C-alpha positions as CSV (number, residue, x, y, z in Angstrom):
1,M,87.8,98.2,100.8
2,R,90.0,96.5,98.2
3,I,93.7,96.0,99.2
4,L,96.9,95.6,97.1
5,I,100.0,94.0,98.7
6,V,103.3,94.2,96.9
7,D,106.4,92.3,98.0
8,D,109.0,90.4,96.0
9,E,109.1,87.5,98.5
10,K,106.4,85.2,97.3
11,E,106.2,83.2,100.5
12,I,105.4,86.4,102.4
13,L,102.8,87.3,99.8
14,E,101.1,84.0,100.1
15,V,100.8,84.4,103.9
16,L,99.6,88.0,103.7
17,E,97.1,87.3,101.0
18,E,95.5,84.4,102.9
19,Y,95.5,86.4,106.2
20,V,94.0,89.6,104.8
21,S,91.4,87.7,102.7
22,G,90.4,85.9,105.9
23,L,89.7,89.3,107.4
24,G,87.0,89.8,104.8
25,Y,88.8,92.1,102.4
26,Q,89.3,91.7,98.6
27,V,93.0,91.3,98.0
28,D,95.3,91.5,95.0
29,V,99.1,90.7,95.3
30,A,102.0,91.4,93.1
31,S,105.6,90.1,93.5
32,N,107.2,92.5,91.0
33,Y,107.1,96.1,89.8
34,A,105.4,95.5,86.5
35,D,102.5,93.5,88.0
36,A,102.1,96.0,90.8
37,L,102.0,99.0,88.4
38,A,99.5,97.2,86.2
39,F,97.2,96.5,89.2
40,M,97.4,100.1,90.3
41,K,96.5,101.4,86.8
42,Q,93.5,99.0,86.5
43,T,92.0,99.1,90.0
44,A,91.1,101.7,92.6
45,Y,92.4,100.5,95.9
46,G,91.5,101.8,99.3
47,L,94.8,100.6,100.7
48,I,98.1,99.5,99.3
49,F,100.9,97.8,101.2
50,L,104.3,98.4,99.5
51,D,107.6,96.7,100.3
52,K,110.2,99.4,100.0
53,N,113.1,97.4,98.5
54,F,112.6,95.6,95.2
55,M,113.7,96.3,91.6
56,D,111.6,98.6,89.4
57,D,111.8,98.4,85.6
58,T,115.0,100.5,85.5
59,G,116.9,98.5,88.1
60,N,116.2,101.0,90.9
61,P,116.4,98.9,94.1
62,E,113.7,101.0,95.8
63,G,110.8,100.1,93.5
64,G,108.4,100.6,96.4
65,M,109.3,104.2,96.7
66,V,108.8,104.6,92.9
67,L,105.3,103.0,93.2
68,L,104.5,105.3,96.1
69,K,105.2,108.3,93.9
70,H,103.0,106.9,91.2
71,A,100.2,106.3,93.7
72,R,100.4,109.9,95.0
73,E,100.3,111.3,91.4
74,H,97.7,108.9,89.8
75,A,95.8,107.2,92.6
76,S,95.1,109.8,95.3
77,E,92.1,107.8,96.6
78,S,94.6,105.0,97.7
79,E,96.3,105.2,101.1
80,V,99.8,103.6,101.1
81,I,101.5,101.8,104.0
82,M,105.2,101.1,103.4
83,M,106.8,97.9,104.7
84,T,110.4,98.4,105.6
85,G,113.2,96.7,107.5
86,Y,114.9,97.4,110.8
87,A,117.0,100.6,111.3
88,S,115.3,102.4,108.4
89,I,113.9,105.4,110.2
90,E,115.2,107.7,107.4
91,S,113.4,105.6,104.8
92,A,110.1,105.8,106.8
93,V,110.4,109.5,107.0
94,D,111.1,109.8,103.3
95,A,108.0,107.6,102.6
96,M,105.8,109.8,104.9
97,K,107.0,112.9,103.1
98,L,106.1,111.4,99.8
99,G,102.6,110.7,101.1
100,A,102.5,107.3,102.7
101,V,100.0,107.2,105.5
102,D,101.9,104.8,107.7
103,Y,104.6,102.1,107.8
104,L,105.2,98.6,109.1
105,I,108.7,97.5,110.2
106,K,109.7,94.0,109.3
107,P,109.4,91.5,110.7
108,F,105.9,92.3,112.0
109,Q,103.1,90.3,113.5
110,L,100.0,89.6,111.4
111,A,97.9,91.2,114.2
112,D,99.9,94.5,113.6
113,L,98.9,94.3,109.9
114,A,95.2,93.8,110.8
115,E,95.3,96.7,113.2
116,K,96.7,99.0,110.5
117,I,94.0,97.9,108.1
118,T,91.2,98.5,110.7
119,Y,92.4,102.0,111.5
120,I,92.8,103.1,107.9
121,H,89.3,101.7,107.1
122,E,87.9,103.6,110.1
123,Y,89.8,106.9,109.3
124,K,88.2,106.8,105.9
125,S,84.8,107.0,107.5
126,F,85.5,109.9,109.8
127,L,83.4,113.1,109.4
128,N,86.4,114.9,107.9
129,S,88.3,111.8,106.6
130,E,90.7,113.9,104.4
131,G,91.7,116.1,107.3
132,T,92.0,113.2,109.7
133,L,94.4,111.3,107.4
134,R,96.4,114.4,106.7
135,L,96.8,115.1,110.5
136,F,97.7,111.4,111.1
137,K,100.4,111.6,108.4
138,T,101.8,114.8,109.9
139,L,102.0,113.5,113.5
140,N,103.5,110.2,112.3
141,N,106.1,112.1,110.3
142,Q,107.0,114.3,113.3
143,V,107.4,111.2,115.5
144,L,109.7,109.6,113.0
145,S,111.7,112.8,112.5
146,L,112.3,112.9,116.3
147,L,113.8,109.4,116.2
148,Q,116.0,109.9,113.1
149,N,119.1,110.6,115.2
150,R,118.6,107.9,117.9
151,N,121.5,105.8,116.8
152,D,122.2,105.0,120.4
153,L,119.2,102.7,120.6
154,P,119.6,99.0,119.6
155,E,117.4,98.0,116.7
156,P,114.9,95.9,118.8
157,E,114.4,98.7,121.3
158,L,113.9,101.2,118.5
159,N,111.3,98.9,116.9
160,Q,109.5,98.6,120.3
161,L,109.5,102.4,120.7
162,L,108.1,102.9,117.2
163,Q,105.3,100.4,117.9
164,K,104.5,102.0,121.2
165,L,104.3,105.5,119.6
166,G,102.2,104.1,116.8
167,R,99.7,102.6,119.2
168,R,99.5,105.9,121.1
169,L,98.7,107.7,117.8
170,D,96.0,105.1,117.0
171,Q,94.6,105.7,120.5
172,V,94.3,109.4,119.9
173,F,92.3,108.8,116.7
174,G,90.3,106.0,118.3
175,T,89.2,108.6,120.9
176,Q,88.2,111.0,118.0
177,K,86.2,108.1,116.4
178,E,84.3,107.6,119.6
179,Y,83.6,111.4,119.8
180,E,82.3,111.3,116.3
181,R,80.1,108.4,117.1
182,L,78.4,110.4,119.9
183,I,78.0,113.4,117.5
184,K,76.2,111.1,115.0
185,I,73.9,109.7,117.7
186,Q,73.1,113.3,118.8
187,A,72.4,114.3,115.2
188,D,70.1,111.4,114.6
189,A,68.2,112.2,117.8
190,L,67.8,115.9,116.7
191,E,66.5,114.8,113.3
192,K,63.8,112.8,115.0
193,V,62.9,115.7,117.3
194,E,62.7,118.0,114.2
195,Y,60.5,115.5,112.3
196,H,58.0,115.1,115.2
197,T,58.0,118.8,116.0
198,E,57.2,119.6,112.3
199,F,54.3,117.2,112.5
200,L,53.0,118.8,115.7
201,K,53.4,122.3,114.2
202,N,51.3,121.3,111.2
203,A,48.7,119.5,113.3
204,I,47.8,122.1,116.0
205,P,46.1,125.5,115.4
206,K,48.3,128.6,115.4
207,D,46.3,130.1,118.3
208,S,47.2,127.1,120.5
209,P,49.2,128.1,123.7
210,Y,51.7,125.5,122.7
211,Y,52.3,126.7,119.1
212,G,55.0,129.3,120.2
213,L,56.8,126.6,122.2
214,I,56.8,124.2,119.3
215,E,58.2,126.9,117.0
216,K,61.0,127.6,119.6
217,I,61.8,123.8,119.8
218,L,61.9,123.6,116.0
219,H,64.1,126.7,115.7
220,E,66.6,125.3,118.3
221,T,66.7,121.9,116.7
222,K,67.4,123.2,113.2
223,K,70.1,125.4,114.6
224,R,71.9,122.4,116.2
225,T,71.5,120.2,113.2
């Protein structure tokens, strides 16, 4: 999976580029709107990290949101995670409504970034990856919407609550991933049963007392696969 990271703070970009590359992913970085847009037009990214606040080519201070709209219109294969500051629940909700799959609240730990990448990579390999990502976005959006009016919470507590809820969401989909792994194991086993049963059916005579049983096994196996 190729990843694009966009942030106008070059020091942050350097750290993120080195870290994500160390995780084994191909990484491109952009520190301004023009470079980011050029990368998005030239390359198909599995995942894009967009800082929300930097100037686009018209002076709009929310260049990240502009790029998010571009990604949704012209790069539907790319999932976008927005990077935004404290006390910006409204911004995160807006980003989710525009199609972002998730968000990171600055300052964040590099381990949090790695966790997001891992889950998005795994979501893309689910049996129904499009439906899974759509459900994840919907649930995430609903969680954020519930927190929009929690002005009574100090910023650090709000951030901790968001991280806790985010981990719970990831656990839900982690359970789904394990369920799908078991389904795949079962499907592989059934394919082997079908293969060997077909061999036996072709190998023994039709008047054999076992022929009818083999046909039943083959019928049930095909029905389950």
